[in-house]
C-alpha positions, 0 to 999 in steps of 0.5 A: 110895058106889053110889047116888050118881050120877057120884061120883069123891071118895071118904070116903078121898081125903076122910080124906087130904085133911083129914090132909094140911091138919091136917100142912101148912097152918097152917089150924085145921080146927075153926074156919069156913074158905071152901070152894069148890065147882065145877060144869060144864057145856058150857051156861054157861045150864043152870048159870044155872039152879041157882044159886036152888037153890043160893043157897037151900042158903045157898051164895054166887055167885062166879062162872061162868067159862069153862074154859080149852081145851088146843086150840081144837078142845075144846067149850067147858066152863063152871064155876060157883063158888059158896062157904060159910064153914063148919066141914068134917070128911071126913065132913060133906064127904062128905056135902056132896059127895053132895048136889051131886052128886046136885043135879048130876045131877038138873038135867042138868049135864056134872058137880060137879067138886069143892071147894077151901079155904083161909082166910077172908079178913077 
């Protein structure tokens, strides 16, 4: 984990997430699910610049949106939301997260902010 810049999500946290999905959710982890991933930056133009790289990696762009502020003095922050229908386990998701931490770092983004998951809506 030491060689991944700004890495915050550990394999142990991913193991716990997958165990929780198995125990509490109705999703079959052996089937494709809709995985969403989030990048942040104070400048939406910097997020725009990484879109072609992310699309090249096979991800769809959902949108760029402004984060809600806790108070008016906070600096603006924007999210880039991307997604892909895929099957993951904790190891494969850890590898994807590592790629996204590196991408965010190499492109000067504030952060790769993590992921969410849900069923594929048909």
